[in-house]
C-alpha positions in Angstrom: 0.0 0.0 0.0 1.4 3.4 -1.0 -0.2 5.6 1.6 -2.4 7.3 -0.9 -6.0 7.2 0.1 -8.3 5.3 -2.2 -12.0 6.2 -2.8 -12.9 3.3 -0.6 -10.6 4.5 2.2 -12.5 7.9 2.0 -15.9 6.1 2.1 -14.8 4.1 5.2 -13.5 7.3 6.9 -16.9 9.0 6.2 -18.9 6.0 7.5 -16.8 5.8 10.7 -17.4 9.6 11.2 -21.1 9.2 10.5 -21.3 6.2 12.9 -19.7 8.2 15.6 -21.7 11.4 14.9 -25.0 9.5 14.7 -24.5 7.5 17.9 -27.8 9.0 19.1 -29.6 7.0 16.4 -28.3 3.6 17.4 -31.1 1.1 17.8 -31.2 0.3 21.5 -30.0 3.6 23.0 -32.5 6.2 24.4 -32.7 9.0 21.8 -34.8 11.6 23.5 -37.8 11.6 25.9 -36.9 7.9 26.7 -37.6 6.6 23.2 -35.1 5.1 20.8 -34.5 6.6 17.4 -36.4 3.7 15.8 -39.3 4.2 18.2 -39.3 7.9 17.2 -39.5 6.9 13.5 -42.6 4.9 14.5 -44.1 7.8 16.4 -43.3 10.2 13.6 -44.8 8.0 10.9 -48.0 7.5 13.0 -48.2 11.2 13.7 -47.9 12.1 10.0 -50.3 9.4 8.7 -52.7 9.5 11.7 -52.7 5.7 11.7 -50.1 3.1 10.5 -50.6 -0.5 9.7 -48.3 -2.8 11.7 -47.5 -4.6 8.5 -45.9 -1.4 7.0 -43.5 -1.0 10.0 -40.8 -3.5 9.0 -40.5 -1.8 5.6 -40.3 1.7 7.2 -37.7 0.6 9.7 -35.8 -1.8 7.4 -35.8 -4.4 10.1 -37.3 -7.9 10.6 -40.9 -8.2 11.7 -39.9 -9.6 15.1 -37.7 -6.5 15.7 -40.7 -4.3 14.8 -42.7 -6.0 17.5 -39.9 -5.5 20.0 -39.7 -1.8 19.1 -43.5 -1.2 19.3 -43.8 -3.0 22.7 -42.4 -0.2 24.9 -44.5 2.4 23.0 -47.6 0.4 23.8 -46.6 -0.1 27.4 -45.9 3.6 27.9 -49.3 4.4 26.3 -47.8 6.4 23.5 -49.6 4.4 20.8 -52.6 2.1 20.7 -53.2 -0.9 18.6 -56.6 -1.0 16.9 -58.2 -3.4 14.4 -57.9 -2.4 10.8 -61.1 -1.4 9.1 -60.6 -3.8 6.2 -59.5 -6.9 8.2 -60.2 -7.5 11.9 -57.0 -9.6 12.1 -54.8 -6.8 10.8 -53.7 -4.2 13.3 -52.8 -0.5 12.9 -51.2 1.9 15.3 -52.7 5.2 16.4 -51.1 7.9 18.5 -52.4 8.6 22.0 -52.5 12.1 23.5 -49.3 11.1 25.5 -47.7 9.9 22.3 -48.5 13.2 20.5 -46.9 15.2 23.3 -43.8 12.9 23.3 -43.6 13.3 19.5 -43.7 17.1 19.8 -41.1 17.0 22.6 -38.7 14.8 20.6 -39.2 17.1 17.5 -38.1 20.0 19.7 -35.1 18.1 20.8 -34.2 17.0 17.2 -34.7 20.5 15.9 -32.3 21.9 18.5 -29.7 19.2 17.7 -29.8 19.8 14.0 -29.7 23.6 14.4 -26.4 23.0 16.1 -25.2 20.6 13.3 -26.2 23.1 10.6 -24.4 25.9 12.4 -21.2 24.0 11.8 -21.7 23.9 8.1 -21.0 27.1 6.2 -24.3 28.6 5.0 -23.3 28.5 1.4 -22.6 24.8 1.6 -25.7 23.6 3.5 -27.9 22.8 0.4 -25.0 21.0 -1.4 -24.1 19.1 1.7 -27.6 17.8 2.3 -28.0 16.8 -1.3 -24.7 14.9 -1.2 -25.7 13.1 2.0 -29.1 12.3 0.5 -27.5 10.9 -2.6 -25.1 8.8 -0.6 -27.9 7.5 1.7 -30.0 6.5 -1.4 -27.0 4.7 -2.9 -26.6 2.8 0.3 -30.2 1.7 0.3 -30.2 0.7 -3.3 -27.2 -1.5 -3.0 -28.4 -5.0 -4.1 -26.1 -6.7 -1.6 -28.0 -5.1 1.3 -25.2 -5.8 3.8 -21.5 -5.2 3.6 -20.9 -8.5 5.5 -22.4 -11.7 4.2 
């Protein structure tokens, strides 16, 4: 090896930095208001759609169905969401936000907004749009990768 960084060295360096910077989004750690990042994704999706079929959650979270059940459990236990029978099939279940869930959702959004205000303040104003577009492009490329996982 010559010491010259390759494109793949640069990608790995970026991924390590993102992993360190996004430690708040790790699956099992409390993110804000006692919910994990994945649980917040659920709360946010339910808040935006007013109701969310359980069957759609594993797609949304990009996790196995059993993981989805594990993530929803604490939200149900805390009374942040309710499970109700779907209109089209009494065996199907959808999630709806409770009043406590709506308040938690608002509180987490305030926390997230403050966090990202700080992040954006560290990016020069003239580079913010370009930076977000580049991160979105990279994220989409990761999701489209047919291998799905870097380790088989």
